[in-house]
KOLPA-834280 format. One record per residue (C-alpha): residue in one letter; x, y, z. Coordinates in steps of 0.1 Angstrom, whole numbers, padded with zeros to 4 digits, always signed. Each point is the difference from the previous one (the first is absolute). Layout:
<sites>
aXYZ...
</sites>
This chain:
<sites>
m+0969+1492+0883g+0037+0007+0007l+0031-0023-0002i+0031+0014+0016h+0035-0014-0006n+0030+0016+0017g-0020+0032+0005r-0010+0002-0036k-0036-0005-0013i-0003-0027-0026q-0027+0002-0027v-0022-0031+0000l-0026-0010-0026s-0016-0028+0019a+0005-0020+0032e-0013-0028+0022l+0006-0003+0037g-0014-0026+0023i+0002-0025+0029a-0019-0032+0007e-0005-0023+0030g+0029-0024+0001e+0024+0025-0016y+0021+0019+0025a+0008+0030-0023w-0015+0025-0023t+0010-0005-0036a-0002+0024-0029r+0006+0005-0037f+0006+0034-0015q+0001+0008-0037v+0025+0028-0002a-0005+0026-0027t+0036+0008-0010p+0032-0021-0006d+0021+0025+0019d-0021-0006+0032y+0001-0037-0006q+0038+0000-0003r+0004+0020+0032i-0019-0025+0021q+0020-0029+0012v-0009-0033+0018d-0003+0004+0038d-0004+0038-0002d-0026+0016+0023l-0032+0013-0014t-0029+0020+0015v-0034-0002-0016t-0028+0024+0009i-0036-0008-0011g-0028+0022+0011g+0020+0013+0029e+0011-0034+0013s+0037-0008-0002y+0016-0034-0006a+0037-0009+0007l+0014-0024-0026i+0033-0012-0015v+0007-0010-0035d-0002-0037-0005n+0004-0004-0038k+0000+0019-0033e-0015-0010-0033l+0007+0015-0034q-0023-0012-0029r+0004+0009-0036t-0020-0017-0028g+0007+0008-0037g-0008+0036-0007r-0022+0005+0030k+0008+0024+0028e+0022-0012+0028s-0015-0010+0034f+0020+0009+0031v-0013-0019+0031v+0014+0002+0035a-0011-0027+0025a+0001+0009+0037i-0006-0016+0034s-0001+0011+0037p+0034+0005+0016t-0009-0029+0024s+0011-0023-0029r+0035+0006+0013l-0010-0025+0028s-0009-0027-0025p+0021-0031-0007a+0013+0015-0032k+0014+0032+0017g+0000-0005+0037r+0027-0012+0024l-0004-0037+0009f-0002-0009+0037d+0013-0031+0018k-0012+0004+0036t-0018-0016+0029w-0016+0023+0026d+0012-0018+0031m-0018+0023+0024p-0038+0008-0001v-0007+0028-0025q-0031+0020-0008a-0014-0005-0035r+0002+0036-0010a+0036+0004+0013a+0012-0030-0020a-0016+0014-0031e+0015+0034+0004e+0034-0015+0008v+0002-0018-0033a-0016+0028-0019g+0025+0025+0014q-0028+0026+0002p-0033+0006+0018v-0030-0021-0010d-0036+0014+0001w-0013-0029+0022n-0038-0004+0001l-0001-0036+0012i+0001-0015+0035d+0036+0002+0014w+0010-0031+0020w+0031-0015+0016i+0016-0028-0021p+0018-0025+0023g+0038-0003-0003g+0011-0025-0026r-0033-0001-0018l+0010+0025-0027a+0029-0012-0020v+0009+0008-0036t+0027-0011-0025r+0008+0022-0031a-0033+0017+0003a-0008+0035-0014p-0015+0026+0024l-0033+0001-0019d-0005-0038+0002i+0008+0001+0038i-0025+0027+0006k-0026-0018-0021t+0006-0031+0022i-0004+0019+0032a-0031+0018-0011g-0016-0031-0016a+0003-0019+0033a-0027+0023+0015g-0021+0004-0031g+0017+0031-0013v+0011+0012-0035v+0028+0023-0011m-0005+0030-0022t+0015+0035-0007r-0016+0033+0006p+0000+0026-0029d+0028+0018+0018g+0022-0031-0002v-0002-0011+0036l-0004-0037+0006a-0032-0009+0018v-0014-0031+0017r-0037-0005+0005h-0025-0028+0007a-0013-0016-0032f-0035+0011+0011p+0005+0032+0021t-0038-0002+0008p-0015-0034+0007v-0025-0009-0028p-0030-0002+0024s+0007+0036+0011w+0000+0015-0035s-0036+0010+0002s+0004+0020+0033v+0033+0019-0001t+0009+0033-0016v+0013-0006-0035d+0031+0016-0016h-0016+0010-0033i-0035+0005-0014l-0006-0002-0037t-0032+0009-0019d-0011-0004-0035t-0006+0037-0003l+0035+0012+0010d+0023-0030-0004n-0010-0032-0017l+0004-0003-0037s-0002-0037-0005s+0000-0032+0020r+0006-0038-0004e-0008-0027+0025s+0007-0037+0002y-0002-0028+0027r+0031-0014+0017s-0001-0038+0001q+0016-0011+0032r-0003-0023+0030r-0020+0014+0029v+0017+0002+0033n-0014+0010+0034r+0020-0021+0024v+0037-0006+0003v+0025-0013+0026v+0030+0022+0005r+0030-0011+0019g+0034+0014+0007y+0020-0032-0006l+0004-0026-0027p-0018-0031+0013g+0016-0033-0008n-0019-0027-0019p-0018-0024+0023d+0029-0024+0008l-0004-0035+0014s+0027-0027-0003v+0005-0034+0015e+0032-0020+0005i+0012-0030+0020d+0019+0012+0031d+0036-0007-0010r+0017+0020+0027d+0027-0020+0019d-0016+0012+0033g-0035-0002-0013l-0030-0023+0005n+0015-0027-0023a+0035+0004+0013g+0013+0006-0035r-0016-0030-0016t-0017+0003-0034v-0007-0037-0009f-0026-0020+0019h-0015-0035+0001g-0035-0013+0007g-0010+0002+0036e+0022+0031+0007t-0011+0036+0007v+0011+0028-0023s-0003+0036+0010f-0004+0029-0024l-0002+0038+0002a-0024+0025-0016h+0013+0036-0006s-0025+0027-0007g-0001+0038-0004s-0022+0024+0020e-0027-0003-0028i-0007-0036+0009a-0022-0012+0029g-0018-0031+0011i+0028-0025-0012r-0011-0036+0000a+0014-0033-0013s-0014-0033-0015s+0017-0031-0013s-0008-0029-0024a+0009-0026+0026g+0013-0002+0036e-0008+0020+0030l+0007+0037+0003f+0004+0019+0033p+0011+0036+0007r+0034+0006+0016a+0013+0030+0019r+0005+0032-0021q+0037+0002-0009a+0023+0031+0002y+0035-0002-0014q+0026+0021-0019i+0011-0001-0036t+0029+0018-0018r-0004+0012-0035d+0020+0022-0025l-0021+0028-0014a+0010+0017-0032f-0007+0037-0007d+0004+0007-0037q+0002+0038-0002a-0031+0001+0022n-0010+0003+0036l-0024-0030+0000a+0007-0038+0002t-0022-0030+0007l+0004-0029+0024d-0010-0035-0011k-0024-0005+0029p-0018+0023+0025v+0019+0009+0031t-0010+0018+0032s+0031+0020+0006i+0035+0008-0013d+0024-0008+0028a+0035+0007-0015v+0014+0015-0032v+0035-0003-0015w+0007+0019-0032l+0023-0019-0024g+0016+0031-0015n-0021+0031-0006d-0021+0011+0030l-0034+0014-0008g-0009+0008+0036a-0027-0014+0023l-0025-0026-0013r-0037+0001+0007l-0025-0029-0004g-0031+0006-0020s-0035-0009+0013d-0001-0031-0022g+0030-0015+0019r+0020-0005-0032t+0007+0035-0014v+0032+0016+0014m+0008+0037-0005s+0034+0016+0004d+0008+0036+0009r+0017+0006-0033v-0001-0011-0036g+0030-0020-0013l+0017-0032-0012a+0006-0021+0031i-0005-0033+0018a-0012-0003+0036r+0003-0032+0020v-0030+0001+0023t-0010-0022+0030c-0037-0001+0005t-0026-0016+0023v-0025-0023-0016k-0032-0013+0016a-0019-0029-0015a-0030-0022+0007a+0010-0037+0004w-0018-0034-0004g+0010-0036+0005l-0012-0028-0023c+0000-0036+0013a+0004-0021-0031p-0015-0035-0001f+0022-0031-0004s-0015-0008-0034l-0027+0011-0024g-0020-0015-0029g+0000-0036+0012g+0035-0003+0013q+0019+0026-0021s+0031+0010+0021r+0013+0027-0023f-0026+0028-0005a-0005+0037-0001i-0023+0021+0022r-0013+0033-0012v-0004+0029+0025q-0019+0031-0008v+0002+0032+0020t-0025+0028-0006g-0008+0034+0015d-0023+0030-0003v+0011+0032-0016t-0009+0028+0024a-0018+0030-0015q-0001+0023+0031s+0016+0034-0001g+0028+0004+0024d+0026+0026+0009g+0010+0022-0029e-0031-0009-0020i-0034+0018-0004i-0031-0005-0021c-0013+0031-0020q-0036-0003-0010r-0026+0023-0016g-0037-0009+0001d-0008-0037+0003g+0035-0010-0013e-0012-0027-0024f+0027+0008-0026f+0034-0012+0013g+0032+0015-0014d+0034-0015+0000d+0018+0001+0033i+0025+0029+0003s+0034-0006+0017d+0026+0028+0004p+0029-0001+0024l+0001+0038+0002l-0034+0000+0017v-0001-0005+0038g-0028+0022+0014t-0038+0000-0004q-0003+0034-0016e+0024-0006-0029m-0016-0035-0005l-0034+0016-0001s+0013+0026-0026r+0012-0029-0022g-0032-0020+0004r-0022+0030-0008m+0019+0006-0032a-0006-0036-0011i-0037+0002+0008d-0004+0035-0016s+0017-0014-0031g-0024-0029+0000e-0031+0021-0004k-0020-0001-0032f+0010+0030-0021q-0008+0017-0032e+0028+0017-0019i-0010+0035-0011q+0021+0023-0023l-0010+0036-0002t+0014+0026-0024c-0006+0036+0013v+0014+0035-0002f+0033+0004+0018r-0003-0009+0036p+0030+0010+0022g+0010-0016+0033i-0015-0034-0007m+0020-0031+0010p-0005-0038+0002g-0015-0008+0034h-0022+0030+0000l-0038-0004+0005i-0021+0015-0027e-0038+0007-0003v-0016+0002-0035h-0034+0015-0007d-0012-0019-0030a-0028+0019-0017m-0005-0025-0028m-0006-0029+0025g-0018+0022+0024r+0022-0009+0030s+0031+0008+0019w+0027-0025+0009r+0034-0002+0017g+0032-0018-0006q+0038+0000+0005v+0024+0014-0026t+0024-0026-0013g+0016+0020-0029v+0004+0035-0013q+0012+0012-0034h+0002+0035-0012v-0001+0003-0038i+0012+0033-0015h-0004+0012-0036v+0009+0036+0004p-0020+0019+0011k-0026-0027+0008v+0005-0021+0032t-0022-0029+0010t+0003-0025+0029v-0007-0037-0002i-0010-0016+0034d-0002-0037+0007i-0023-0008+0029l-0011-0031+0020r-0037+0000+0009v-0018-0026+0021c-0025-0018-0022q-0034+0014+0003
</sites>
């Protein structure tokens, strides 16, 4: 093993170097042999580590000096991949809205300021959908990648990489060419296995928008030019008209009453004006569903054009900011009239009538929504909504990730002789002589443990339950 700092080789007594799924960077700890070398190394310095011919680019993250009584000192240097400079603690923070359509990879490389090894579907994100406020580059890239089922990691050479959480779909593990083959004779020293307890998923709905909650509201028509001519108080024998407003998720609206005679009236279309507040965001919500935004007046800061969400209530602006927009919108509502009797209950002239309006929540998939299913689809997962998704392929990528993650897995940990080139996401085949069988799984973690001159590799693997 070799550790190079500023062109000088550092003597190391022991070391650990590893990366795991969910961690974007390689991390390492080195026990340095001499105090002189320890003093030369400073936080944020570049390091190069070579193990068995494989090189790793790192930077110094921390230093630890330990002395206990009369015992010998311990000089420890902690290191991490240079991509940590994109993290919230070290990276530049962004305030930006991508007003024009942008490709996922291009947006990631823009905030990273460097090329990204992109091994995930690349798709166009619509203008206005990607907006960030005081966000670090790494968090932005994780958000973009995660939309299509991707994860962020770092290659040994320090280059940021994006890949699918499951580069090979789980059902294909048995038929594709694997990245590594391990055998008891040449590689495996020990193993440990356990079961992962989790909810099974083989069917999910993926949509590229945030659906509104099923919304149904009823009110007496108090418009001056409405069906009641502005009246809100009524007497026995008169007719009162009311309106029912519903979102696109509600169908089959019907009404019933505790007394009197109900009859449908012509569907109403009218305009309302509302002030929408944007609080350092590009989203605001109307108090009732509308069918269109007809006019916009910005009362101060201007955040650009407004777009109406598919739920009829969510409004998105081009840019993030603190602002108020006065909007004029068109509303459509179902209408009923109720003919009230002159009296109730044996001559009571003052009485209340209860009206109930109900509807059916629609469950059909529409534009911007797909159903991903494996097998008979009897295990439903939570619906997935992400505004960065607009096309079928990126939605399928996200849905497959959810279904692959919902398989029944065993967690295996193997300790073997040093294995170069192995990374999370790789597919591995193990020939298990003790159990008399071979099996395959996906690598989720790698750790190289060095006690000079001995080097072993610990590999975490997900295996489908046998």
